[in-house]
KEGUSE-95472 format. One line per 3 residues: number of its first residue (from 0); their letters; for each residue z negated, y negated, x of C-alpha. Coordinates in pm, 1 decimal. Each point is the difference from the previous one (the first is absolute). Layout:
N
NUM = A = Z,Y,X ~ ...;
***
This chain:
304
0 = MPQ = 86.6,4757.9,2099.5 ~ 23.4,-357.2,-128.4 ~ 328.3,-129.0,-128.5;
3 = RHS = 207.9,-196.7,249.5 ~ 15.9,-371.8,-57.1 ~ 219.7,-263.9,160.0;
6 = KNN = -302.6,-174.5,150.9 ~ -135.8,321.9,153.6 ~ 332.4,145.9,108.1;
9 = NDL = 19.9,-55.2,377.2 ~ 247.0,271.0,97.4 ~ 311.7,-209.4,-67.6;
12 = AFF = 240.5,-114.9,270.8 ~ -38.8,-361.4,-107.1 ~ -284.0,-232.4,-93.0;
15 = TYD = -81.1,-52.1,-362.1 ~ -75.1,-340.7,-151.4 ~ -373.1,68.3,-3.1;
18 = EKR = 1.7,106.4,365.7 ~ 188.5,-315.7,101.4 ~ -258.5,-212.9,-179.1;
21 = KLG = -285.0,175.5,180.9 ~ 171.8,-44.9,339.0 ~ 50.5,-371.7,-55.8;
24 = YGT = 378.9,7.2,-36.8 ~ 173.4,-316.9,-117.5 ~ -137.3,-349.5,-50.2;
27 = QKE = -376.3,-26.3,21.7 ~ -158.7,-300.8,-170.7 ~ -345.0,-140.5,52.2;
30 = RLG = -167.2,-307.7,-141.0 ~ -131.4,-234.4,269.8 ~ -375.4,-42.3,-8.3;
33 = RDS = -220.3,-298.2,59.5 ~ -2.0,52.0,377.4 ~ 378.7,-40.7,9.9;
36 = IKP = 5.0,-337.9,-177.1 ~ -95.3,-329.9,158.5 ~ -264.0,-194.0,-195.1;
39 = FDA = 111.9,-331.0,-145.5 ~ -263.9,-185.5,206.7 ~ 122.5,138.7,334.7;
42 = CSL = 232.3,-164.5,249.6 ~ 349.7,148.2,20.1 ~ -8.0,-13.9,381.7;
45 = CLK = -349.6,108.2,108.8 ~ -76.8,200.0,-321.2 ~ -351.9,-144.0,-1.1;
48 = PFI = -166.7,-224.9,-258.6 ~ 173.8,-333.0,40.2 ~ -158.5,-305.6,157.9;
51 = EPM = 139.2,-335.9,-111.8 ~ 281.2,164.9,-198.5 ~ 346.0,-151.2,-11.5;
54 = SCL = 297.6,105.4,-207.0 ~ 375.0,-43.4,24.7 ~ 227.7,-83.9,-291.2;
57 = KGH = 63.5,373.1,-56.2 ~ -369.3,68.6,-56.0 ~ -85.0,178.7,326.4;
60 = VFC = -357.6,-74.0,109.2 ~ -105.7,-32.5,365.1 ~ -293.9,-120.7,201.5;
63 = KEC = 62.8,-346.8,138.7 ~ -53.9,110.7,358.4 ~ 218.1,311.1,-38.5;
66 = ILE = 300.5,-177.2,-149.4 ~ -18.1,-285.5,253.0 ~ -6.4,249.0,288.3;
69 = CLL = 292.6,186.4,-155.7 ~ 211.1,-314.2,-39.4 ~ -86.7,-111.8,354.5;
72 = AQK = 104.7,340.1,138.3 ~ 328.5,-22.3,-191.9 ~ 61.4,-348.9,141.4;
75 = KDI = -58.7,123.5,354.0 ~ 236.3,291.9,-56.2 ~ 266.7,-236.8,-135.7;
78 = HRK = -34.6,-226.3,306.5 ~ 29.9,303.9,228.0 ~ 317.6,117.2,-176.2;
81 = QAA = 146.1,-350.5,9.5 ~ -65.8,-21.0,375.2 ~ 168.3,338.1,52.8;
84 = HSA = 298.3,-108.2,-211.4 ~ 32.7,-327.1,192.2 ~ -16.9,183.6,333.6;
87 = QQK = 269.4,239.7,-117.7 ~ 228.1,-284.6,-109.1 ~ -52.4,-173.1,335.6;
90 = QEK = 81.5,321.8,185.8 ~ 314.7,55.9,-206.9 ~ 110.3,-357.2,70.4;
93 = EEE = -55.1,43.6,374.1 ~ 194.3,328.2,-1.9 ~ 286.8,-164.7,-184.5;
96 = EEK = 8.5,-286.7,250.2 ~ -8.2,248.2,288.3 ~ 292.9,190.3,-149.4;
99 = LTL = 199.4,-320.6,-33.7 ~ -81.4,-97.0,360.6 ~ 110.6,340.2,132.2;
102 = QKA = 316.8,-13.0,-204.0 ~ 87.4,-342.4,139.5 ~ -75.5,121.8,353.7;
105 = REL = 235.5,297.5,-44.7 ~ 275.1,-225.1,-131.4 ~ -39.6,-234.7,296.6;
108 = DAF = 7.0,290.9,249.1 ~ 310.6,143.5,-161.3 ~ 170.6,-339.7,6.2;
111 = DQQ = -98.2,-54.9,365.3 ~ 126.5,342.6,108.5 ~ 325.1,-48.5,-184.3;
114 = NHS = 80.7,-342.4,146.5 ~ -176.2,-32.7,338.8 ~ -70.5,347.7,125.9;
117 = AVP = 224.1,236.2,189.7 ~ -166.6,307.4,-143.9 ~ 254.6,202.0,-198.8;
120 = QYN = -64.1,30.7,-371.3 ~ -14.9,348.5,-144.0 ~ 139.3,79.0,-339.5;
123 = GKN = -79.7,294.2,-222.2 ~ 247.2,236.4,170.6 ~ -79.7,-41.4,368.6;
126 = YNR = -370.4,-91.0,-38.0 ~ -112.0,357.4,68.3 ~ 230.6,39.1,298.0;
129 = DKN = -176.9,-219.2,254.5 ~ 62.8,104.1,359.1 ~ -374.8,25.6,75.8;
132 = GFH = -72.7,190.0,-318.5 ~ -285.8,-224.6,-109.0 ~ 97.3,-17.5,-366.4;
135 = GAN = 132.0,348.4,-71.8 ~ -163.8,238.5,-242.8 ~ -65.9,253.4,278.5;
138 = SVK = -103.8,-258.8,257.9 ~ -279.1,84.4,242.3 ~ -76.1,-359.2,90.0;
141 = ATS = -129.4,-249.0,-254.6 ~ -5.0,-374.6,-17.4 ~ -316.8,-202.3,-32.7;
144 = YEE = 65.0,-45.7,-372.6 ~ 24.9,376.9,-50.4 ~ -316.4,58.2,201.8;
147 = EAL = -184.0,-249.1,-217.1 ~ 130.7,169.6,-312.4 ~ -110.5,341.3,125.2;
150 = RTM = -345.1,-132.6,86.5 ~ -55.2,-167.0,-337.5 ~ 166.2,269.2,-210.6;
153 = KAF = -214.7,130.0,-286.4 ~ -38.7,377.6,20.8 ~ -23.4,86.0,-366.6;
156 = WLP = -89.2,363.1,74.9 ~ -325.5,-101.9,174.8 ~ -292.5,-108.3,-220.3;
159 = SAT = -111.6,-260.2,254.7 ~ 348.9,-156.5,20.9 ~ 99.5,19.6,-366.0;
162 = PEA = 156.0,-329.4,-109.5 ~ -175.2,-180.6,-281.6 ~ 157.9,-193.8,-280.1;
165 = PKK = -89.5,-368.7,6.3 ~ -281.1,-82.1,-240.0 ~ 92.7,-284.9,-227.1;
168 = VDA = -282.0,-199.1,-155.1 ~ 88.5,-148.6,-335.6 ~ -117.5,-342.2,-103.5;
171 = PST = -347.4,49.0,-155.6 ~ -107.2,-141.8,-331.8 ~ -232.5,-296.4,23.6;
174 = DTC = -183.5,80.9,-324.4 ~ -331.6,182.5,-16.1 ~ -33.9,279.4,-255.1;
177 = CPE = -283.4,117.7,-218.5 ~ -158.4,312.0,156.6 ~ -42.1,154.7,-345.1;
180 = GSE = 352.5,-71.5,-124.2 ~ 337.3,-98.8,141.8 ~ 14.3,-354.9,-134.7;
183 = KLR = -21.6,-309.3,217.3 ~ -347.5,-138.0,50.9 ~ -108.9,-337.9,132.9;
186 = LKT = -346.1,-132.3,62.8 ~ 39.2,-279.1,-256.2 ~ 79.1,251.3,-276.2;
189 = LFP = -336.9,173.1,40.7 ~ -280.3,-121.6,-223.3 ~ -372.5,90.0,-3.1;
192 = ISF = -133.1,194.1,-298.0 ~ -350.4,4.8,-140.7 ~ -161.3,295.4,-179.9;
195 = TED = -294.9,-48.8,-232.5 ~ -290.1,215.4,117.1 ~ -231.0,167.9,-248.7;
198 = KTE = -345.4,-132.2,88.4 ~ -199.0,137.7,-289.6 ~ -337.8,155.1,76.8;
201 = QKR = 109.6,340.0,-127.6 ~ 302.2,19.7,227.8 ~ -194.0,-139.0,295.6;
204 = ACS = -271.7,265.1,-36.3 ~ 221.0,306.0,-48.7 ~ 273.3,-58.3,259.6;
207 = LDK = 26.9,-140.0,348.8 ~ 378.0,-50.0,-22.9 ~ 149.3,-313.6,-142.6;
210 = TYI = 129.4,21.9,-354.3 ~ 252.6,-247.7,-131.5 ~ 53.0,-99.0,-361.6;
213 = CPS = 247.1,-203.5,-198.5 ~ -148.6,-349.1,-45.4 ~ 133.0,-15.8,-355.9;
216 = CKV = -81.9,334.6,-168.2 ~ -257.5,119.2,258.7 ~ 174.7,337.0,35.3;
219 = TLT = -54.6,183.8,330.7 ~ 316.3,-7.4,210.2 ~ 133.3,339.4,111.5;
222 = NTL = 324.3,149.0,127.4 ~ 101.4,97.2,-352.0 ~ -15.7,-360.6,-123.3;
225 = PLV = 300.0,-228.1,66.2 ~ -109.5,-319.6,173.9 ~ 152.0,-347.7,3.2;
228 = ALN = -72.8,-279.6,247.7 ~ 79.4,-371.1,-24.2 ~ 167.4,-135.0,310.8;
231 = SCG = -107.8,-352.5,-97.0 ~ -377.1,62.9,17.5 ~ -31.6,366.2,109.7;
234 = HVF = -215.1,134.9,-285.7 ~ 60.8,361.6,-103.1 ~ 2.0,120.2,-361.1;
237 = CKK = 96.1,314.2,-184.4 ~ 354.7,-2.1,-130.0 ~ -110.8,7.2,-362.9;
240 = CAD = -192.2,-328.0,30.7 ~ 277.5,-159.6,202.4 ~ 263.0,81.1,-264.5;
243 = NFM = -215.7,-96.2,-297.0 ~ -157.3,-320.9,127.1 ~ 141.7,-150.7,319.6;
246 = AVD = 363.1,66.9,-86.1 ~ -59.2,-183.6,-329.9 ~ -249.8,-274.2,92.6;
249 = KVC = 159.1,-71.2,341.6 ~ -341.9,-51.9,159.5 ~ -234.0,206.6,220.2;
252 = LVC = -300.1,137.9,-187.2 ~ -236.3,-57.9,294.9 ~ 86.5,-336.7,151.6;
255 = DRP = 211.6,-148.9,-281.2 ~ 281.8,-64.1,243.2 ~ 345.2,-26.4,-159.7;
258 = CKE = 230.1,293.9,65.7 ~ 341.6,121.2,-104.1 ~ 140.6,340.3,-70.9;
261 = RNL = 156.3,19.2,345.6 ~ -348.8,-39.8,151.2 ~ -104.5,341.1,-136.6;
264 = INL = 33.8,256.3,279.5 ~ -39.9,368.1,-83.6 ~ -210.7,161.6,272.6;
267 = AKG = 149.9,321.5,133.6 ~ -194.0,316.9,-70.5 ~ -174.3,163.7,293.0;
270 = GTG = 219.5,176.3,249.2 ~ 138.7,-21.4,354.6 ~ 205.6,223.5,224.0;
273 = FAG = -306.7,223.9,31.0 ~ -98.0,-3.4,-368.8 ~ 174.1,47.6,-331.6;
276 = HGD = 65.3,-288.8,-237.6 ~ 179.1,-76.6,-321.4 ~ 1.4,182.6,-331.0;
279 = HLE = 151.2,328.2,127.7 ~ -290.8,125.5,209.9 ~ 128.1,355.1,35.1;
282 = ATE = 91.1,181.8,320.2 ~ 282.0,255.5,-6.7 ~ 108.9,252.0,261.5;
285 = FKH = 276.5,260.9,-14.9 ~ -62.4,338.0,160.6 ~ 286.5,240.0,65.8;
288 = LGS = -69.5,369.3,-34.9 ~ 191.6,204.9,255.0 ~ 51.5,59.0,369.8;
291 = GSG = -184.9,-245.0,218.3 ~ -248.2,-105.8,-265.3 ~ -252.2,272.8,77.8;
294 = LGL = -13.3,99.3,-364.4 ~ 310.8,214.2,-34.1 ~ -174.1,324.4,106.9;
297 = VRP = -328.4,-60.4,-180.9 ~ -63.9,116.9,-351.1 ~ -292.1,-115.8,-210.3;
300 = AMK = -280.0,237.7,-79.5 ~ 15.4,181.9,-330.5 ~ -225.3,-112.8,-279.6;
303 = T = -284.4,236.5,-76.3;
***
């Protein structure tokens, strides 16, 4: 009989550390693969290779058609919310005027009854002791006002007659936002960018996809390479060339157009709400071992 070992001992009333690891207990980590990362030459909205790319000041790249449609849809939504807010303010103003009109009408009726009418005025003590019994708590008859109140009363115990709280529409913001981030975005802040395509015979023969290179060092651009774009002319370089040459010479290496340090825009690495981005491309998930997880009554098979 072989000697018992902690990894092979499965007759305990609790799970050992090795058994928890086999069952997937705790935080599970997995490195995101290439399929989970958006390529740098893909639009952040349609996730397809960009056509007429444009970038914002935060470095998010979009197709021209996609970002224009997005901004137009945001404008329409803002106009719709503004119309709803204006209608609500108009309704509140009309209700306030109606309340003031009713209050003035009640004051005039009370003044008229007190000075020109022969109808006796009831105070708080003898109000419920009318000779006809119209206003008593146990009255069988009801006035027209009470009938109206009974007819329009909200029966909160019935789902169809449950009263609803008034929906208040807040004043919407008039600024459009970047779909990739939360910063404000205007059409005039977008600028077109231009990638340098590798048109060598070797690349043209071996691949059908477009390959982009840095116009300065001729290095192939990938997701692992930080990219910098000039918002003055739109040319894209690798960050190494931008820091070593353009930040010092203050001129574009392609078109010789003057530029300043504030014109250097770091392009965001690939990623959207459906794809990972940034330097920490690792997915984590915590799994609890116990009742309800489906793993509490399962023990791993013994090693042979």
